[in-house]
C-alpha positions as CSV (number, residue, x, y, z in Angstrom):
1,M,0.0,22.8,40.5
2,K,1.6,23.1,44.5
3,T,5.2,22.0,45.5
4,Q,5.3,19.7,48.3
5,S,7.7,19.6,50.8
6,P,9.4,16.0,51.2
7,R,7.4,13.8,52.7
8,W,9.7,12.3,55.1
9,P,13.5,12.5,56.3
10,V,16.3,11.3,54.1
11,L,17.6,7.5,55.2
12,A,21.0,7.6,53.1
13,A,22.1,10.3,50.7
14,V,25.7,10.8,49.2
15,P,26.2,14.8,48.4
16,L,28.0,15.4,45.2
17,T,29.8,18.2,43.7
18,V,30.8,19.0,40.2
19,G,34.3,19.1,39.1
20,L,36.1,19.4,35.8
21,V,39.2,17.8,34.5
22,A,41.8,18.7,31.9
23,G,40.5,17.9,28.6
24,G,36.7,19.4,29.4
25,L,35.2,15.9,31.2
26,A,32.7,16.6,33.5
27,L,33.1,14.4,36.4
28,F,31.2,14.1,39.9
29,T,33.3,13.6,43.1
30,P,31.7,12.5,46.2
31,T,32.3,14.5,49.1
32,D,30.8,12.4,52.0
33,T,30.1,8.7,51.7
34,T,28.7,8.4,55.3
35,A,25.7,11.0,54.9
36,G,23.0,8.4,56.3
37,T,22.3,4.7,57.2
38,F,19.8,2.3,55.9
39,P,17.1,1.4,58.8
40,G,18.2,-1.3,61.2
41,R,14.8,-3.2,60.7
42,L,11.9,-2.9,58.7
43,S,9.5,-0.5,60.0
44,A,6.2,-1.9,61.7
45,K,4.3,0.4,59.5
46,S,6.0,-1.5,56.3
47,Q,5.8,-4.8,58.0
48,K,2.1,-4.3,58.0
49,C,1.9,-3.7,54.5
50,V,4.0,-6.7,53.9
51,D,1.7,-9.1,56.0
52,C,-1.2,-8.4,53.6
53,H,0.6,-8.0,50.4
54,K,2.2,-11.2,50.7
55,D,-1.6,-12.9,49.9
56,K,-3.1,-9.9,48.3
57,T,-0.6,-9.0,45.6
58,P,2.2,-11.9,46.0
59,A,3.8,-11.3,42.9
60,L,4.8,-7.6,44.0
61,Y,5.9,-9.0,47.4
62,E,8.3,-11.5,45.4
63,Q,9.5,-8.6,43.5
64,W,10.1,-6.6,46.6
65,G,11.9,-9.5,48.2
66,K,14.5,-9.7,45.1
67,S,15.1,-5.9,45.5
68,K,18.1,-3.8,47.4
69,H,15.1,-2.2,49.2
70,Y,14.4,-5.2,51.0
71,R,18.1,-5.8,52.0
72,G,18.0,-2.5,53.2
73,N,14.7,-2.6,55.4
74,V,12.9,-0.1,53.0
75,G,9.4,-1.2,52.4
76,C,6.2,-0.2,51.3
77,Y,5.3,2.5,53.7
78,E,8.4,4.1,53.1
79,C,7.9,5.0,49.6
80,H,4.5,5.2,49.6
81,L,4.0,7.3,52.7
82,A,2.1,10.8,52.3
83,K,1.0,13.5,54.4
84,P,-2.3,14.8,54.9
85,G,-3.1,17.8,52.6
86,D,-1.0,16.3,49.8
87,P,-2.7,16.2,46.4
88,D,-2.5,12.7,45.9
89,A,-2.8,11.4,49.6
90,F,-5.6,9.1,50.8
91,K,-6.3,7.0,53.7
92,H,-5.6,3.0,53.4
93,E,-5.6,0.6,56.4
94,G,-5.1,3.6,58.9
95,E,-2.1,5.2,57.0
96,V,-1.9,8.4,54.7
97,I,-0.3,6.8,51.5
98,A,-0.3,7.7,48.2
99,V,-0.1,5.5,45.1
100,I,2.7,7.6,43.1
101,V,5.9,7.0,44.1
102,S,7.6,10.5,42.3
103,P,11.3,11.1,41.9
104,R,10.7,13.6,44.9
105,D,9.9,10.8,46.9
106,C,12.9,8.5,45.3
107,G,15.3,11.5,46.0
108,R,14.9,11.0,49.9
109,C,17.6,8.6,49.5
110,H,18.7,8.8,46.2
111,E,19.4,12.6,46.0
112,R,22.1,12.9,43.2
113,E,20.2,10.5,40.8
114,V,17.3,12.6,41.0
115,E,19.1,15.9,40.8
116,E,20.6,14.8,37.4
117,F,17.7,13.5,36.2
118,S,15.8,16.6,36.9
119,K,18.4,18.4,35.0
120,S,17.9,16.2,31.7
121,R,15.7,16.1,28.7
122,H,14.0,13.1,30.1
123,A,12.4,14.9,32.8
124,K,10.8,17.5,30.3
125,A,9.5,14.9,27.9
126,G,6.0,15.8,28.9
127,H,6.9,19.0,27.4
128,I,6.5,17.8,23.7
129,L,2.8,17.3,24.4
130,G,1.1,20.0,22.4
131,S,3.4,19.7,19.4
132,A,2.7,18.6,15.7
133,D,3.0,14.8,16.9
134,N,0.1,15.6,19.1
135,V,-2.0,17.5,16.5
136,L,-1.8,14.0,14.9
137,A,-2.7,12.1,17.8
138,E,-5.3,14.1,19.1
139,V,-7.2,15.6,16.0
140,V,-6.3,13.9,13.0
141,E,-6.1,10.6,14.5
142,G,-8.2,11.1,17.2
143,N,-11.5,12.6,18.4
144,R,-12.7,13.7,22.1
145,G,-14.6,10.5,22.8
146,F,-12.4,9.4,25.7
147,V,-14.3,11.3,28.7
148,T,-13.3,11.0,32.2
149,P,-13.9,13.1,35.3
150,G,-10.7,14.7,34.7
151,F,-11.5,15.6,30.9
152,P,-15.3,16.1,31.0
153,G,-14.9,17.8,27.5
154,G,-13.6,14.5,26.4
155,N,-9.6,13.3,25.1
156,S,-8.1,11.4,22.3
157,A,-7.5,7.6,23.3
158,A,-4.9,7.4,20.9
159,A,-2.8,10.2,22.9
160,V,-3.6,8.8,25.9
161,N,-2.6,5.2,24.9
162,G,0.4,6.1,22.8
163,C,2.0,9.5,23.4
164,W,1.6,9.8,27.0
165,Q,2.8,6.4,28.1
166,C,6.0,7.2,26.8
167,H,6.3,11.0,27.3
168,G,4.3,11.3,30.2
169,T,1.5,13.2,31.1
170,E,0.2,15.6,33.9
171,V,-1.5,13.0,36.3
172,K,-5.1,14.3,37.5
173,V,-6.2,13.9,41.0
174,L,-9.9,13.7,41.3
175,K,-11.8,15.1,44.6
176,D,-11.9,11.9,46.1
177,G,-8.2,11.1,46.1
178,R,-8.2,9.0,43.3
179,L,-6.3,9.6,40.0
180,D,-7.9,9.9,36.9
181,P,-8.0,7.3,34.4
182,A,-6.6,8.9,31.7
183,T,-3.8,9.8,33.3
184,W,-3.2,6.8,35.6
185,P,-1.8,4.2,35.1
186,N,1.6,6.1,33.5
187,T,5.1,5.6,33.7
188,G,6.1,8.1,31.1
189,I,9.8,9.5,31.7
190,G,8.4,13.0,31.7
191,R,5.3,12.4,33.9
192,V,4.2,15.5,36.0
193,N,3.3,14.3,39.2
194,P,0.9,15.8,42.0
195,D,3.7,16.7,44.3
196,G,4.9,19.1,41.2
197,S,8.0,16.9,40.5
198,E,8.7,15.8,36.8
199,G,9.7,11.9,35.9
200,S,9.1,8.6,36.6
201,C,11.9,6.6,38.0
202,T,9.9,3.6,37.1
203,A,10.1,4.1,33.4
204,C,13.6,2.7,33.6
205,H,13.5,0.7,37.0
206,S,10.8,-1.3,36.9
207,R,9.0,-1.3,40.5
208,H,9.3,-3.2,42.9
209,E,12.5,-5.3,42.2
210,F,14.1,-2.0,40.8
211,S,16.7,-4.5,39.0
212,L,20.2,-2.8,37.7
213,E,20.1,-5.7,35.4
214,V,16.7,-4.5,33.8
215,A,17.9,-0.9,33.8
216,R,20.9,-1.5,31.4
217,Q,18.8,-4.0,29.2
218,P,19.0,-2.3,25.8
219,D,15.1,-3.7,25.7
220,T,14.3,-1.5,28.4
221,C,15.2,1.7,26.5
222,G,13.5,0.3,23.5
223,K,10.1,0.7,25.1
224,C,9.9,4.2,24.1
225,H,13.0,4.7,21.5
226,M,11.8,2.5,18.6
227,G,10.0,2.7,15.8
228,P,9.5,4.9,12.7
229,D,10.6,8.1,13.9
230,H,13.0,7.2,16.4
231,P,14.3,3.4,16.1
232,Q,17.2,3.4,18.5
233,I,16.5,-0.3,19.4
234,E,16.3,-1.5,15.8
235,I,19.5,0.3,15.4
236,Y,21.2,-0.9,18.1
237,N,20.2,-4.4,17.3
238,E,21.5,-4.4,13.8
239,S,25.0,-2.8,14.9
240,K,27.8,-4.4,15.7
241,H,27.1,-3.4,19.2
242,G,24.0,-5.1,19.5
243,I,25.4,-8.0,17.7
244,A,28.1,-8.6,20.1
245,F,25.7,-7.7,23.1
246,R,23.4,-10.7,22.1
247,A,26.2,-13.0,21.5
248,N,27.9,-12.4,25.1
249,V,24.8,-11.5,27.2
250,D,26.2,-13.8,29.8
251,K,29.4,-12.1,30.0
252,M,28.1,-8.6,30.6
253,A,27.6,-8.6,34.3
254,L,24.3,-6.5,34.1
255,D,23.8,-6.9,37.8
256,S,27.3,-5.7,39.0
257,P,26.9,-2.7,41.5
258,K,29.7,-1.1,39.9
259,W,29.5,-1.9,35.9
260,V,32.4,0.2,34.8
261,V,33.2,-0.5,31.2
262,G,36.7,-1.8,30.7
263,E,36.7,-3.0,34.4
264,D,33.4,-5.3,35.0
265,Y,32.7,-6.1,31.3
266,S,33.9,-5.2,27.8
267,A,32.1,-7.7,25.7
268,A,29.8,-4.9,24.3
269,P,28.2,-1.8,25.1
270,T,24.4,-1.2,26.1
271,C,22.5,2.0,25.6
272,A,23.4,2.7,29.3
273,T,26.9,2.1,28.7
274,C,27.0,4.8,26.3
275,H,24.6,7.5,27.8
276,M,24.8,6.8,31.5
277,S,26.8,4.5,33.2
278,A,30.5,4.9,34.7
279,T,33.7,4.4,32.9
280,P,37.3,4.6,34.4
281,N,37.1,8.3,34.3
282,Q,33.3,9.2,34.7
283,P,30.8,8.0,37.1
284,V,26.9,6.9,36.4
285,S,25.3,10.0,35.3
286,H,21.5,10.2,35.1
287,D,21.2,13.0,32.5
288,V,21.2,11.1,29.5
289,G,22.0,14.1,27.1
290,L,25.7,14.8,28.3
291,R,27.3,12.8,26.1
292,I,25.5,13.1,22.9
293,S,26.9,16.1,20.5
294,W,23.9,16.4,18.0
295,N,20.0,16.6,19.1
296,N,18.4,15.3,16.1
297,R,15.0,15.6,16.8
298,P,14.1,18.6,14.9
299,A,13.9,19.1,11.0
300,I,17.5,20.6,11.4
301,S,19.9,19.1,14.0
302,V,20.8,21.5,16.7
303,R,23.6,21.3,18.8
304,P,22.4,20.1,22.4
305,E,23.3,23.0,24.3
306,V,20.6,24.9,22.2
307,A,17.9,22.2,22.6
308,D,18.7,22.5,26.3
309,A,18.4,26.4,26.5
310,K,14.8,26.2,25.0
311,L,13.6,23.8,28.1
312,G,15.8,26.1,30.7
313,L,18.0,23.1,31.5
314,P,21.5,23.5,32.9
315,G,23.0,21.6,30.0
316,A,22.6,24.8,28.0
317,K,26.2,25.8,29.6
318,V,27.9,22.5,28.8
319,P,29.0,22.8,24.9
320,W,28.8,20.0,22.3
321,Q,32.4,19.8,22.4
322,Q,32.7,18.9,25.9
323,R,29.9,16.3,25.7
324,R,31.8,14.7,22.6
325,K,34.8,14.3,24.8
326,A,32.6,12.5,27.4
327,M,31.3,9.9,24.9
328,E,34.5,9.5,23.2
329,D,35.9,8.5,26.5
330,V,33.3,5.9,26.5
331,C,34.5,4.8,23.4
332,S,38.3,4.6,24.1
333,N,37.3,1.9,26.4
334,C,37.2,-0.4,23.0
335,H,38.5,2.0,20.4
336,N,41.5,3.9,19.4
337,Q,41.5,7.4,18.8
338,P,41.8,7.2,14.8
339,F,38.6,5.2,14.9
340,I,36.6,7.3,17.2
341,D,37.8,10.2,15.0
342,G,37.0,8.5,12.0
343,F,33.4,7.8,13.5
344,Y,32.8,11.3,13.9
345,T,33.9,12.5,10.9
346,Q,31.5,10.3,9.1
347,Y,28.3,10.8,11.4
348,D,29.1,14.7,10.8
349,A,29.2,14.5,7.2
350,L,25.7,12.3,7.1
351,I,24.3,15.2,9.1
352,D,25.5,18.1,6.7
353,L,24.1,15.9,3.7
354,Y,20.8,15.7,5.1
355,H,20.9,19.3,5.9
356,E,22.1,21.0,2.7
357,K,20.5,18.5,0.5
358,F,16.8,18.2,1.7
359,A,16.3,19.6,5.3
360,K,17.3,23.3,4.6
361,P,15.5,23.6,1.0
362,G,12.6,21.4,2.1
363,L,12.1,23.9,5.3
364,A,12.2,27.1,2.6
365,L,9.8,25.3,0.2
366,M,7.4,24.8,2.7
367,E,7.5,28.0,4.2
368,L,6.5,29.4,0.7
369,A,3.8,27.0,0.1
370,K,1.7,28.3,3.5
371,P,0.0,30.7,1.5
372,L,-1.2,28.1,-1.1
373,K,-2.5,25.6,1.1
374,R,-5.5,25.1,2.9
375,A,-5.3,26.4,6.8
376,P,-5.6,23.2,8.9
377,Q,-2.4,21.8,9.7
378,F,-2.3,18.1,7.9
379,A,-5.0,19.3,5.8
380,E,-2.8,18.8,2.6
381,K,-1.0,15.5,1.4
382,V,2.2,17.6,1.4
383,D,1.9,18.3,5.1
384,F,2.2,14.5,5.8
385,T,5.0,13.8,2.9
386,W,7.3,16.4,4.3
387,F,6.6,15.4,8.0
388,E,7.5,12.3,7.3
389,I,10.6,13.1,5.4
390,W,11.9,15.0,8.3
391,H,10.3,13.5,11.2
392,H,10.4,10.0,10.1
393,E,13.2,9.0,7.1
394,G,15.3,12.0,8.2
395,R,15.6,10.9,11.8
396,R,16.0,7.6,11.0
397,A,19.1,8.4,8.9
398,R,20.7,10.6,11.2
399,H,20.1,8.2,14.6
400,G,21.4,5.4,11.9
401,A,24.3,7.1,11.2
402,S,25.1,8.1,15.1
403,M,24.7,4.8,16.2
404,M,26.5,2.6,13.3
405,G,23.1,1.1,11.9
406,P,24.2,1.2,8.0
407,D,20.7,-0.4,6.6
408,I,18.6,2.0,8.9
409,T,20.8,5.1,7.8
410,H,20.6,4.2,4.1
411,W,17.6,2.2,3.1
412,H,15.2,3.3,5.7
413,G,17.1,6.7,5.8
414,T,18.6,8.7,3.0
415,Y,17.0,6.4,0.6
416,E,13.4,7.0,1.6
417,V,14.0,10.6,2.2
418,A,15.3,11.4,-1.4
419,R,12.6,8.8,-3.0
420,N,9.6,10.8,-1.1
421,F,11.5,14.4,-1.9
422,Y,11.7,13.8,-5.8
423,S,8.4,11.5,-6.2
424,E,6.2,12.8,-3.8
425,F,7.3,16.2,-2.0
426,I,8.2,18.2,-5.3
427,P,5.3,17.2,-7.5
428,E,2.7,18.0,-4.7
429,L,4.6,21.6,-4.6
430,Y,3.9,21.8,-8.4
431,E,0.5,21.1,-7.6
432,L,0.2,23.9,-5.2
433,V,1.8,26.0,-7.7
434,E,-0.5,25.4,-10.9
435,R,-3.7,25.6,-8.2
436,G,-2.4,29.0,-7.0
437,K,-1.9,30.3,-10.9
438,G,-5.6,29.4,-11.4
439,S,-6.8,31.4,-8.5
440,S,-8.7,34.5,-8.7
441,D,-6.6,35.5,-5.7
442,A,-3.9,38.0,-6.7
443,A,-1.9,37.0,-3.1
444,K,-2.2,33.1,-4.0
445,K,-1.0,34.1,-7.8
446,R,2.3,36.1,-6.1
447,A,2.5,33.1,-3.7
448,A,2.7,30.5,-6.5
449,A,5.5,32.6,-8.6
450,A,7.4,32.6,-5.5
451,L,7.4,29.2,-4.7
452,E,7.6,28.2,-8.2
453,A,11.1,30.4,-8.4
454,K,12.3,28.6,-5.3
455,L,11.7,25.4,-6.9
456,D,13.4,26.5,-10.1
457,E,16.4,27.8,-7.6
458,V,16.3,24.3,-5.5
459,L,16.4,22.0,-8.6
460,N,19.0,23.7,-10.6
461,H,21.5,23.5,-7.5
462,P,24.1,21.0,-7.9
463,N,22.5,18.7,-5.5
464,H,19.4,18.5,-7.6
465,R,20.2,18.9,-11.1
466,W,20.4,15.2,-12.0
467,Y,16.6,15.3,-11.6
468,L,16.4,17.8,-14.5
469,D,19.0,15.7,-16.4
470,K,21.4,18.6,-16.0
471,M,24.3,16.6,-14.7
472,P,27.5,17.7,-16.1
473,A,29.3,15.8,-19.1
474,E,32.2,15.2,-17.1
475,E,30.6,13.5,-14.2
476,K,27.9,11.6,-16.3
477,A,31.4,10.2,-18.0
478,E,33.1,9.3,-14.7
479,R,29.7,7.5,-13.6
480,A,29.7,5.8,-17.2
481,K,33.3,4.7,-16.5
482,R,32.3,3.3,-13.2
483,Q,29.7,1.3,-14.3
484,A,31.5,-0.3,-16.9
485,E,34.1,-1.4,-14.2
486,F,31.6,-2.8,-12.1
487,K,30.3,-4.9,-14.8
488,A,33.9,-5.9,-15.8
489,R,34.8,-6.9,-12.2
490,Y,31.7,-9.3,-11.4
491,Q,30.7,-10.4,-15.2
């Protein structure tokens, strides 16, 4: 896919340089606030578009009329124009345009925002396609029945309508300039555009109004950050933060151009407040990962700079300690330092519990189980069980703790991890052991012996010995004492 040069000159841009302040907070300092100007009037070509579209698509015209683009005389043509030879260019009413407005197009005016976004994990969200999640969507759940010109061999409608709509996909342009219907419409945050740019600004800034208020709404993030494996919107809604937001939404000044926490509002934080928006000490950032100190996506959480390095992102050079300081700066507008320190101590302890008790032994057991399983991924029940333990329940526990959602941390998190670890995962591994022992294949017999030995080691660990009824006598006595106290207190 060739990279295209910008389709038209920058109208207005504010170049920025990166600086550091004491304590390690990454800050951005404007160096020129008069780099360009908006057009003095709407261009004749955009006026031609408007004259037609206010009748053909009145809702789009109305939305544009409420936007800052309208007030800045930026119209349809300025955003949708293309050059002959662009992969997705086509002639429309005598003009060469493109349907997709890519981040590269937006960057002609919003240079800093696009530069920050392009360095974020959001821009790389399409790279997850092909992971274990997509084996499920394309093979286990799907088939190759969705045939389009861009996919003559067929594709999975489950992946197209599910995974691709949040993560994004590579948009395929057909010979006549149309966009393949398997890949368009698509506003996935990591969409790969025909001009080679990655991302979709309209994933958050819904067209054609591009409302700040909409972009700052938690529900905007909740379009993708929800459900069994990453329920951030559900966690937020049950947290004190979400409760305060709903009770005080009229005090949030969501349409404020500046929107600095502690200055313009203090009733509650939103997703944007914590991960992107300005504080008295930090400007807005479109790199949503620069304030998180754990990446909880993998089976074992990693520090975000490790995850960024795998994707070749510049965040690989930003240590988690610096990111945590940036988030603490957000928190400090409502909370004191002992509160903040206590929260992070609790969060880190939950990560450690999940790692040591379930994730690390689980991964080791699954590795030893490989020779005893049937080869196709997800062909065995234990594959689904382990996937849900770390990918669903384990993530819920970790994300719940990161955002102060106690019910999701426990009942939808650690409880379900433990229930399925002991009642499903361990018995299923023992079934593989017995199957291997009964095999005539000497290699399988050896693999069964190795897995059985590891199971014995894991279950005799202090984390798990209760399962073998090997809890030490003093611990049993202590628990009996506490239960008696509970009964005395409440009976």
